[in-house]
C-alpha positions as CSV (number, residue, x, y, z in Angstrom):
1,M,94.8,-30.2,242.4
2,S,96.7,-27.4,244.3
3,R,95.1,-25.5,247.1
4,F,95.2,-22.4,244.9
5,S,93.4,-24.1,242.1
6,A,90.8,-25.6,244.4
7,E,90.1,-22.2,246.0
8,R,89.8,-20.6,242.5
9,E,87.3,-23.2,241.4
10,K,85.3,-22.8,244.6
11,V,85.1,-19.0,244.2
12,I,84.1,-19.3,240.5
13,L,81.5,-21.9,241.2
14,A,80.0,-20.0,244.2
15,S,79.9,-16.8,242.2
16,V,78.2,-18.3,239.2
17,M,75.7,-20.2,241.2
18,A,74.9,-17.1,243.4
19,A,74.6,-14.7,240.5
20,N,72.3,-17.1,238.6
21,A,70.3,-18.2,241.6
22,N,67.7,-15.6,241.0
23,P,67.3,-14.5,237.3
24,G,66.3,-11.0,238.5
25,W,69.8,-10.5,239.8
26,L,71.2,-10.5,236.3
27,T,69.2,-7.4,235.2
28,S,68.4,-3.9,236.3
29,D,65.0,-4.2,234.6
30,R,62.0,-4.8,237.0
31,V,61.2,-8.3,235.9
32,E,59.3,-9.3,239.0
33,A,56.8,-6.6,238.2
34,L,56.4,-8.1,234.8
35,T,54.9,-11.3,236.3
36,G,52.0,-9.1,237.4
37,G,51.6,-7.4,234.1
38,H,53.0,-4.1,235.3
39,G,54.8,-2.2,232.5
40,M,54.5,-4.8,229.8
41,L,52.7,-8.0,229.0
42,N,55.5,-10.2,227.7
43,I,55.2,-12.7,230.5
44,P,51.5,-13.3,229.7
45,V,52.5,-13.8,226.0
46,V,55.1,-16.4,226.9
47,A,52.6,-18.2,229.2
48,V,49.9,-18.3,226.5
49,C,52.5,-19.7,224.1
50,N,53.1,-22.5,226.5
51,V,49.4,-23.3,226.8
52,I,48.8,-23.2,223.0
53,A,51.9,-25.3,222.2
54,A,50.9,-28.0,224.7
55,E,47.3,-28.1,223.5
56,L,47.9,-28.1,219.8
57,R,50.6,-30.7,220.0
58,R,48.2,-33.1,221.6
59,G,45.8,-32.6,218.7
60,I,43.3,-30.0,219.7
61,S,42.0,-28.1,216.7
62,P,42.3,-24.3,216.6
63,E,39.7,-24.1,213.8
64,V,36.8,-21.6,214.2
65,K,33.9,-23.7,212.8
66,F,30.7,-22.7,211.2
67,A,28.8,-25.1,213.5
68,D,25.4,-25.1,215.1
69,A,26.9,-25.6,218.5
70,V,27.3,-23.5,221.7
71,R,30.9,-24.5,222.3
72,Q,33.7,-25.9,220.2
73,P,37.4,-26.7,220.8
74,I,38.6,-23.2,219.9
75,D,36.5,-21.9,222.9
76,D,38.4,-24.2,225.2
77,L,41.7,-23.1,223.8
78,L,40.7,-19.4,224.3
79,T,39.5,-20.1,227.8
80,K,42.7,-21.7,228.9
81,S,44.8,-19.1,227.1
82,I,42.9,-16.1,228.5
83,A,43.0,-17.6,232.0
84,V,46.8,-18.0,232.1
85,A,47.3,-14.5,230.6
86,T,45.0,-13.1,233.3
87,A,47.0,-15.0,236.0
88,A,50.1,-13.2,234.6
89,G,48.5,-9.8,235.1
90,A,46.8,-9.0,231.8
91,D,43.4,-7.5,232.1
92,G,40.5,-9.0,230.2
93,A,40.7,-7.2,226.9
94,N,44.5,-7.5,226.8
95,A,44.3,-11.2,227.6
96,A,41.7,-11.7,224.9
97,L,43.9,-9.9,222.3
98,I,47.0,-11.9,223.2
99,A,45.1,-15.2,223.1
100,A,43.3,-14.5,219.8
101,T,46.3,-13.2,218.0
102,L,48.5,-16.1,219.0
103,L,45.8,-18.6,218.1
104,Y,45.3,-16.9,214.7
105,L,49.0,-17.1,214.0
106,C,48.8,-20.8,214.8
107,G,46.1,-21.5,212.3
108,A,42.8,-20.3,213.8
109,N,40.6,-18.5,211.2
110,A,39.5,-15.0,212.1
111,Q,35.9,-15.5,210.9
112,V,33.5,-18.0,209.5
113,G,29.8,-18.2,208.5
114,I,26.8,-15.9,208.1
115,P,24.4,-15.2,209.7
116,A,23.4,-17.6,212.5
117,G,26.3,-19.7,213.6
118,N,28.7,-16.9,212.5
119,R,31.7,-16.7,214.7
120,K,34.6,-14.3,214.8
121,L,37.8,-15.1,216.7
122,G,38.0,-11.7,218.3
123,S,34.4,-11.7,219.4
124,S,34.7,-15.2,220.9
125,A,37.8,-14.1,222.8
126,R,36.1,-11.0,224.1
127,M,33.0,-12.9,225.3
128,I,35.1,-15.5,227.1
129,A,37.2,-12.9,228.7
130,G,34.0,-11.2,229.9
131,V,34.8,-7.7,228.7
132,S,32.6,-5.2,226.9
133,R,33.0,-4.2,223.3
134,S,34.8,-1.0,222.7
135,G,35.0,1.2,219.6
136,L,38.3,1.5,217.8
137,A,38.4,5.2,218.5
138,A,39.1,4.4,222.2
139,V,41.9,1.9,221.4
140,P,45.5,3.4,221.7
141,T,48.5,2.5,219.6
142,A,51.6,1.2,221.2
143,K,53.8,3.8,222.9
144,M,56.5,5.2,220.6
145,N,57.5,7.9,223.2
146,N,53.9,9.3,222.6
147,K,50.9,7.3,221.5
148,I,47.6,8.2,219.8
149,S,44.3,6.3,219.4
150,G,42.3,4.9,216.6
151,F,40.2,8.0,216.7
152,A,42.4,9.4,214.0
153,A,41.4,6.7,211.6
154,V,37.8,6.6,212.7
155,A,37.4,10.4,212.3
156,A,38.9,10.4,208.9
157,V,36.7,7.6,207.6
158,Y,33.6,9.2,209.0
159,E,34.5,12.6,207.5
160,A,34.9,10.9,204.1
161,M,31.6,9.0,204.6
162,M,29.6,12.1,205.5
163,K,31.0,13.9,202.4
164,G,29.8,11.1,200.2
165,E,33.4,10.2,199.3
166,L,33.6,6.7,200.9
167,S,30.9,4.5,199.2
168,P,30.8,4.4,195.4
169,V,27.0,4.4,195.7
170,Q,24.9,6.6,197.9
171,G,22.2,5.0,200.0
172,R,19.6,7.6,199.1
173,D,19.9,6.6,195.5
174,I,19.1,2.9,196.2
175,P,15.4,2.1,195.4
176,E,13.2,2.1,198.5
177,G,12.9,-1.4,200.1
178,V,16.0,-2.7,198.3
179,G,18.8,-1.6,200.5
180,G,19.7,-3.1,203.9
181,G,18.9,-6.7,203.0
182,V,19.8,-9.7,200.9
183,M,19.3,-8.0,197.5
184,V,22.2,-5.8,198.2
185,G,24.1,-7.9,200.8
186,H,24.4,-10.9,198.5
187,G,23.9,-9.1,195.2
188,A,26.1,-7.3,192.7
189,L,25.5,-3.9,194.3
190,G,26.8,-4.9,197.7
191,E,29.4,-7.6,196.9
192,D,30.8,-6.1,193.7
193,L,30.5,-2.3,194.4
194,I,29.7,-1.1,197.9
195,F,31.6,-3.4,200.2
196,P,34.9,-3.6,198.3
197,G,34.7,0.0,197.3
198,M,34.3,1.2,200.9
199,A,36.9,-1.3,202.1
200,E,39.5,0.0,199.6
201,R,38.8,3.7,200.2
202,G,38.2,3.4,203.9
203,A,41.3,1.4,204.7
204,A,43.4,3.8,202.6
205,I,41.9,6.9,204.3
206,G,42.2,5.4,207.8
207,T,45.8,4.2,207.3
208,K,46.9,7.6,206.0
209,A,45.2,9.3,208.8
210,M,47.0,7.2,211.4
211,M,50.4,7.9,209.7
212,D,49.6,11.6,209.6
213,A,48.5,11.7,213.2
214,M,51.6,9.8,214.4
215,S,53.8,12.3,212.6
216,G,51.8,15.1,214.1
217,A,52.4,13.7,217.6
218,G,56.2,13.7,217.1
219,M,56.1,9.9,216.5
220,P,57.5,7.8,213.7
221,S,54.7,6.8,211.3
222,Q,54.7,3.1,212.2
223,K,53.5,1.2,209.1
224,F,52.2,-1.9,210.7
225,L,50.0,-0.2,213.3
226,S,48.8,2.4,210.8
227,A,47.7,-0.3,208.5
228,L,46.1,-2.4,211.2
229,F,44.1,0.6,212.7
230,G,43.2,1.8,209.2
231,A,41.8,-1.6,208.3
232,A,40.0,-2.0,211.6
233,A,38.4,1.5,211.2
234,I,36.5,0.6,208.0
235,L,35.8,-3.0,209.2
236,E,33.8,-1.5,212.0
237,I,31.4,0.0,209.4
238,I,31.2,-2.3,206.4
239,H,29.8,-5.9,206.1
240,S,33.2,-7.3,207.2
241,D,32.6,-10.9,206.2
242,A,30.9,-10.3,202.9
243,D,32.1,-12.0,199.7
244,V,33.3,-9.7,197.1
245,A,33.7,-9.6,193.3
246,E,35.8,-12.4,191.8
247,E,38.4,-9.8,190.6
248,Y,39.6,-9.8,194.1
249,G,40.0,-13.6,194.3
250,P,38.0,-16.8,194.2
251,Y,34.4,-16.6,195.4
252,G,34.0,-17.9,198.9
253,K,37.7,-17.4,199.7
254,V,38.0,-13.6,199.8
255,T,36.0,-11.2,201.9
256,S,35.9,-7.5,202.4
257,A,38.3,-7.9,205.2
258,F,41.0,-9.0,202.8
259,V,40.2,-6.0,200.5
260,A,40.6,-3.7,203.4
261,G,43.8,-5.4,204.5
262,R,45.3,-5.1,201.0
263,S,44.4,-1.4,200.7
264,A,45.9,-0.7,204.1
265,V,49.1,-2.6,203.2
266,R,49.6,-0.7,200.0
267,T,48.9,2.6,201.6
268,A,51.4,2.0,204.4
269,G,54.0,0.6,202.1
270,L,54.3,-2.8,203.8
271,P,55.7,-5.8,201.8
272,E,53.1,-7.9,200.1
273,K,54.5,-11.2,201.6
274,I,56.2,-11.7,204.9
275,H,57.8,-14.8,206.4
276,V,57.9,-16.4,209.9
277,R,61.4,-16.5,211.3
278,I,63.2,-19.8,211.2
279,T,60.4,-21.8,209.6
280,G,60.1,-19.5,206.6
281,K,56.4,-19.9,206.4
282,E,55.0,-17.3,203.9
283,V,52.0,-15.1,204.9
284,E,50.1,-12.7,202.7
285,T,50.4,-9.4,204.5
286,A,46.9,-8.2,203.2
287,R,45.3,-11.2,204.8
288,L,47.2,-10.7,208.1
289,I,46.3,-7.1,208.3
290,G,42.6,-7.7,207.4
291,D,42.2,-10.6,209.8
292,L,44.0,-8.8,212.7
293,G,41.9,-5.7,211.9
294,L,38.8,-7.9,212.4
295,I,40.2,-9.2,215.7
296,L,41.1,-5.7,216.9
297,K,37.7,-4.2,216.2
298,D,35.9,-7.0,218.1
299,I,38.3,-7.6,221.0
300,G,37.1,-5.0,223.5
301,G,39.3,-2.1,224.8
302,P,43.0,-3.2,225.0
303,T,45.4,-0.8,226.6
304,V,48.7,0.6,225.4
305,I,50.6,-2.3,226.8
306,G,48.2,-4.7,225.1
307,I,48.9,-3.2,221.7
308,M,52.6,-3.2,222.6
309,A,52.3,-6.9,223.3
310,L,50.6,-7.4,219.9
311,D,53.4,-5.4,218.2
312,E,56.0,-7.7,219.8
313,I,54.0,-10.9,218.9
314,V,54.1,-9.8,215.2
315,S,57.9,-9.5,215.4
316,V,57.8,-13.2,214.6
317,F,58.1,-12.1,210.9
318,E,61.6,-11.8,209.6
319,E,60.8,-8.6,207.6
320,G,60.8,-6.8,210.9
321,I,57.5,-4.9,210.2
322,C,57.1,-4.2,214.0
323,G,58.3,-5.1,217.4
324,A,61.8,-4.9,219.0
325,G,62.0,-8.1,221.1
326,A,63.1,-10.3,218.2
327,G,66.3,-8.3,217.7
328,P,68.9,-7.5,216.4
329,V,68.9,-4.8,219.1
330,N,68.4,-6.2,222.6
331,P,65.5,-4.1,224.2
332,P,64.4,-3.9,227.8
333,L,63.3,-7.3,229.1
334,G,59.7,-6.3,229.1
335,H,59.7,-6.3,225.3
336,I,61.1,-9.8,224.9
337,C,58.5,-12.3,223.8
338,G,59.4,-12.6,220.1
339,D,61.6,-15.7,220.9
340,A,58.6,-17.3,222.6
341,V,56.3,-16.8,219.6
342,I,59.0,-18.1,217.2
343,A,59.5,-21.1,219.5
344,L,55.7,-21.7,219.4
345,M,55.6,-21.6,215.6
346,C,58.6,-23.9,215.4
347,L,57.2,-26.4,217.9
348,L,54.1,-26.9,215.7
349,Q,56.2,-28.1,212.8
350,D,56.2,-31.8,212.1
351,G,59.1,-33.6,213.7
352,S,60.1,-30.7,216.0
353,T,61.3,-31.3,219.6
354,E,62.1,-28.8,222.3
355,Q,65.8,-29.7,221.7
356,S,65.7,-29.0,218.0
357,V,63.8,-25.7,218.5
358,A,66.3,-24.7,221.2
359,R,69.2,-25.2,218.8
360,A,67.4,-23.2,216.1
361,L,66.7,-20.3,218.5
362,R,70.3,-20.2,219.6
363,A,71.6,-20.3,216.0
364,R,69.4,-17.4,215.0
365,R,70.5,-15.2,218.0
366,L,74.2,-16.0,217.5
367,G,74.0,-15.0,213.8
368,F,71.5,-12.1,214.2
369,S,72.0,-10.1,217.4
370,F,74.3,-7.2,217.9
371,D,75.3,-8.7,221.3
372,P,74.4,-12.5,221.3
373,E,75.4,-13.1,224.9
374,T,73.1,-10.4,226.1
375,A,70.4,-11.8,223.9
376,M,70.7,-15.3,225.4
377,V,70.9,-14.1,229.0
378,A,67.9,-12.0,228.4
379,M,66.0,-14.9,226.9
380,N,66.9,-17.0,229.9
381,I,65.8,-14.5,232.4
382,V,62.4,-14.0,230.7
383,A,61.8,-17.7,230.2
384,R,62.6,-18.5,233.9
385,K,60.4,-15.7,235.1
386,A,57.5,-16.9,232.9
387,T,57.7,-20.4,234.5
388,Q,56.5,-18.7,237.7
389,I,53.2,-18.4,235.8
390,C,53.2,-21.5,233.5
391,N,55.6,-24.2,232.5
392,G,55.5,-25.7,229.1
393,P,57.3,-26.6,225.9
394,V,58.0,-23.0,224.9
395,T,59.8,-22.0,228.1
396,D,61.5,-25.4,228.0
397,A,62.9,-24.7,224.6
398,M,63.9,-21.2,225.5
399,I,65.7,-22.4,228.7
400,M,67.4,-25.2,226.8
401,S,68.5,-22.7,224.1
402,S,69.9,-20.1,226.4
403,T,71.4,-22.0,229.4
404,P,74.6,-23.1,227.7
405,M,75.4,-19.5,226.7
406,V,74.5,-18.2,230.1
407,T,76.8,-20.8,231.7
408,K,79.6,-19.8,229.4
409,A,79.1,-16.1,229.9
410,L,79.0,-16.3,233.7
411,H,81.9,-18.7,234.0
412,A,84.2,-16.8,231.7
413,R,83.6,-13.5,233.6
414,A,84.0,-15.2,237.0
415,A,87.3,-16.8,236.0
416,R,88.6,-13.6,234.5
417,S,87.5,-11.6,237.5
418,Y,89.3,-14.0,239.9
419,D,92.5,-13.9,237.9
420,D,92.5,-10.2,237.4
421,L,91.8,-9.6,241.1
422,M,94.7,-11.9,242.1
423,A,96.9,-9.9,239.7
424,G,96.1,-6.7,241.6
425,R,93.4,-5.2,239.4
426,S,90.5,-3.4,241.1
427,V,86.8,-4.3,240.7
428,G,86.3,-1.0,238.9
429,E,89.1,-1.7,236.4
430,I,87.7,-5.1,235.6
431,V,84.1,-3.8,235.1
432,R,85.3,-0.9,232.9
433,A,87.3,-3.3,230.7
434,M,84.3,-5.6,230.3
435,D,82.0,-2.7,229.4
436,E,84.5,-1.3,226.9
437,E,84.6,-4.7,225.2
438,R,80.8,-4.8,225.2
439,Q,80.8,-1.4,223.4
440,L,83.3,-2.6,220.8
441,L,81.3,-5.8,220.2
442,V,78.1,-3.9,219.6
443,E,79.8,-1.3,217.4
444,T,81.5,-4.0,215.3
445,R,78.6,-6.4,214.9
446,G,76.0,-3.6,214.6
447,S,78.0,-2.0,211.8
448,E,78.4,-5.3,210.0
449,F,74.7,-6.0,210.2
450,L,73.6,-2.5,209.0
451,S,76.2,-2.6,206.2
452,K,74.6,-5.8,204.9
453,V,71.0,-4.6,205.3
454,K,71.6,-1.2,203.7
455,G,74.0,-2.5,201.0
456,T,76.6,0.1,201.8
457,N,79.6,0.5,204.1
458,I,78.4,1.6,207.6
459,K,80.7,2.0,210.5
460,V,79.9,3.5,213.9
461,H,82.2,4.3,216.8
462,F,81.3,6.3,219.9
463,T,84.2,8.5,220.8
464,R,82.4,9.7,224.0
465,I,79.8,8.0,226.2
466,S,79.1,10.0,229.3
467,K,76.4,11.2,231.6
468,G,74.7,14.6,232.3
469,A,74.6,16.1,228.9
470,R,72.2,18.9,229.6
471,R,70.8,18.5,233.1
472,S,72.2,19.3,236.5
473,S,70.1,16.9,238.6
474,K,71.8,14.1,240.6
475,M,69.7,11.5,238.8
476,A,70.9,12.7,235.4
477,A,74.5,12.9,236.6
478,R,74.5,9.4,237.9
479,W,72.7,7.3,235.3
480,L,73.7,7.1,231.6
481,A,70.3,6.3,230.2
482,F,68.6,9.4,231.6
483,D,70.7,12.1,230.0
484,P,73.4,10.6,227.8
485,A,76.2,12.6,226.3
486,L,77.3,10.8,223.1
487,D,79.8,11.8,220.5
488,A,80.4,9.5,217.5
489,E,82.4,9.0,214.3
490,V,80.0,7.6,211.7
491,T,80.7,6.3,208.1
492,V,78.0,5.9,205.5
493,G,79.3,4.8,202.2
494,D,82.4,6.8,201.4
495,E,81.7,9.7,203.8
496,T,82.7,9.9,207.4
497,I,81.6,12.6,209.8
498,H,82.1,13.3,213.5
499,M,79.1,14.4,215.6
500,E,79.2,15.8,219.1
501,G,76.3,16.1,221.5
502,I,74.2,13.7,219.4
503,I,71.2,13.3,221.7
504,N,71.2,16.7,223.4
505,A,72.1,18.8,220.3
506,V,72.3,17.1,216.9
507,I,69.0,15.2,216.9
508,P,66.9,18.2,218.0
509,E,68.6,20.3,215.3
510,V,68.1,17.8,212.5
511,A,64.5,17.2,213.6
512,Q,63.9,21.0,213.3
513,G,65.5,21.3,209.8
514,I,69.0,22.4,210.8
515,G,71.8,20.4,209.2
516,K,69.5,17.8,207.7
517,E,72.4,16.3,205.7
518,R,73.4,14.6,209.0
519,A,70.1,12.6,209.1
520,P,71.5,9.4,207.3
521,F,74.3,9.3,209.8
522,L,71.9,9.5,212.7
523,T,69.8,6.7,211.2
524,A,73.0,4.6,210.9
525,L,74.0,5.0,214.6
526,A,70.6,4.9,216.2
527,P,70.3,1.1,216.5
528,I,73.8,0.8,218.0
529,A,73.2,3.7,220.4
530,S,69.9,2.1,221.5
531,E,71.7,-1.2,222.3
532,L,74.2,0.6,224.5
533,L,71.7,2.8,226.2
534,L,69.5,-0.1,227.0
535,A,72.4,-2.2,228.4
536,G,70.9,-2.4,231.9
537,N,68.8,-5.2,230.5
538,V,71.7,-7.6,231.4
539,I,74.2,-6.6,234.1
540,I,76.6,-9.5,234.2
541,N,79.6,-7.2,233.6
542,V,78.8,-5.5,236.9
543,T,77.4,-8.4,239.0
544,I,80.1,-11.0,238.4
545,P,83.2,-9.0,239.2
546,A,81.6,-7.7,242.4
547,V,80.3,-11.1,243.5
548,V,83.8,-12.7,242.9
549,A,85.5,-10.0,244.9
550,A,83.1,-10.5,247.8
551,A,83.5,-14.3,247.6
552,M,87.3,-14.0,247.7
553,G,87.0,-11.8,250.8
554,K,88.7,-8.9,249.0
555,M,85.9,-6.5,249.8
556,S,82.6,-6.5,251.6
557,A,79.6,-7.2,249.4
558,S,78.4,-3.6,249.7
559,D,81.7,-2.1,248.8
560,A,82.3,-4.4,245.9
561,T,78.9,-3.8,244.4
562,G,79.1,-0.1,245.0
563,E,82.5,0.1,243.1
564,A,81.2,-2.1,240.3
565,Q,78.1,0.0,239.8
566,S,80.1,3.2,239.7
567,A,82.5,1.7,237.1
568,G,79.7,0.2,235.0
569,L,78.9,3.2,232.9
570,I,77.1,1.2,230.2
571,S,75.9,-1.9,232.0
572,A,74.8,0.0,235.0
573,G,73.1,2.7,233.0
574,I,69.8,2.6,235.0
575,P,69.2,2.3,238.7
576,G,68.9,-1.0,240.5
577,T,72.2,-2.7,239.7
578,K,73.8,-2.5,243.2
579,T,70.8,-4.0,244.9
580,K,70.7,-7.0,242.6
581,A,74.5,-7.5,242.6
582,E,74.7,-7.2,246.4
583,A,72.0,-9.8,246.9
584,A,74.0,-12.3,244.8
585,A,77.3,-11.3,246.5
586,L,75.9,-12.1,249.9
587,V,74.8,-15.5,248.7
588,A,78.3,-16.2,247.3
589,V,79.9,-15.2,250.6
590,E,77.6,-17.5,252.5
591,S,78.4,-20.3,250.0
592,M,82.2,-20.0,250.6
593,A,81.6,-20.8,254.3
594,F,80.5,-24.3,253.5
């Protein structure tokens, strides 16, 4: 090997090892804060997935039993899961919600038995977490720019109830001494009329109220959360584990919770059946919403980030009824836990291994994501950070899945950077070229994905991506994500239009009724724009060229990373890039001395 070749390989190896020495150096997102539960709760979710996978694979039953016993195996599973979620920064109610939801998806039943010995998964989780019960009115939705609370659903249900429009039978008309006991609770009046009637009407009223309230707060009317809160609102009131008339299903198999869930699903317009990603397991949406509504009403008082974590957990379903972390857009790293939940569900399949699950996760991301390399680097960062809290089969599978792609991505950029620097190109030129290719990849794959989903030709190309669209502050002028100036050429079907000032002018106009014919074009470009505006989630296009330049001795670590950050319009779209890249560059420089 020539001296030139040996030097090249040494620089590349030093650069790759340095950049990947700390997963936090590959992102501008604040991933260290996530390990304490600050900002989002994806790290607690991944940690709980590890615990559940390990416990269930060794034969522990997640069944909630109708048993005359103080403690059963599900209590131990909840205890361990809540403990690790709390260690990762989740407060008690959020930890209880995460643990109960994940165990439910893994086969735990939401309720069993009446009256003594009755257990509900949400109540058990709340008691083990040591938190007080809270009413749904105090529980917030996930943040979609703004957020509301379940008060909207609760208020609407109570208004209908006080007007006599909720129950098909008025209590004042029931003969004295009959109501409130077994003759109604296990009789035709309760099971066939009152409970299912209130469940259907109440869930519909609550769901519609949530959708209307979201719209009134300038938010999208998110169907999953609207249905969930709508069902939970009526389940706070009615006999939630009552059997109902056989027209709803076999006696002993269907409760008022299912009726509420079905009504909420139909009102929100959710699909009747949904399917777990990769495994294809089919789930009846009515049962999911009804059971999760039971859990939510009993769990205590989760916060906004707790409901955001729930939203991301449910992204495990391929219909995409909620959550962003499972793709195809790569969100901020605080949202990424869908891969962990998918891995958990896959690991519970007969014959699965960490290696087989790793390959399945990788294949899904390669075929599904707008930017697969970013997806795999993001998965690797989150999995490695989660191991600070808890190791286990889920993080093993995620790391096995993503490491080959991370290795390829880093090595290819390091080799290219070395060769380009030797050919006389500057760090800034290299970074700009890599970011332009990132933009083209996202536009191409995103357009192909959306064309397939929508069943019509969609093509998006941003003709301008710049900063400081409407503000004069130094912050807005420096970072793309804070005040983006976007122009784009968008094709939908046979029509192509060019829009200028998309975020600062077009979107506000269309939202206020001006030029509404542009709405379908904005809908088409939104996911692709989101991918690019969130590109600080993975900064390898900035970090690697700067680290290589410093390792070669071409520039100081500070100068190389400063130039790279300035050039990385897309990848360095939020603050923090230079600090991360410079730390890696200094390690690479030190490595070259040995």
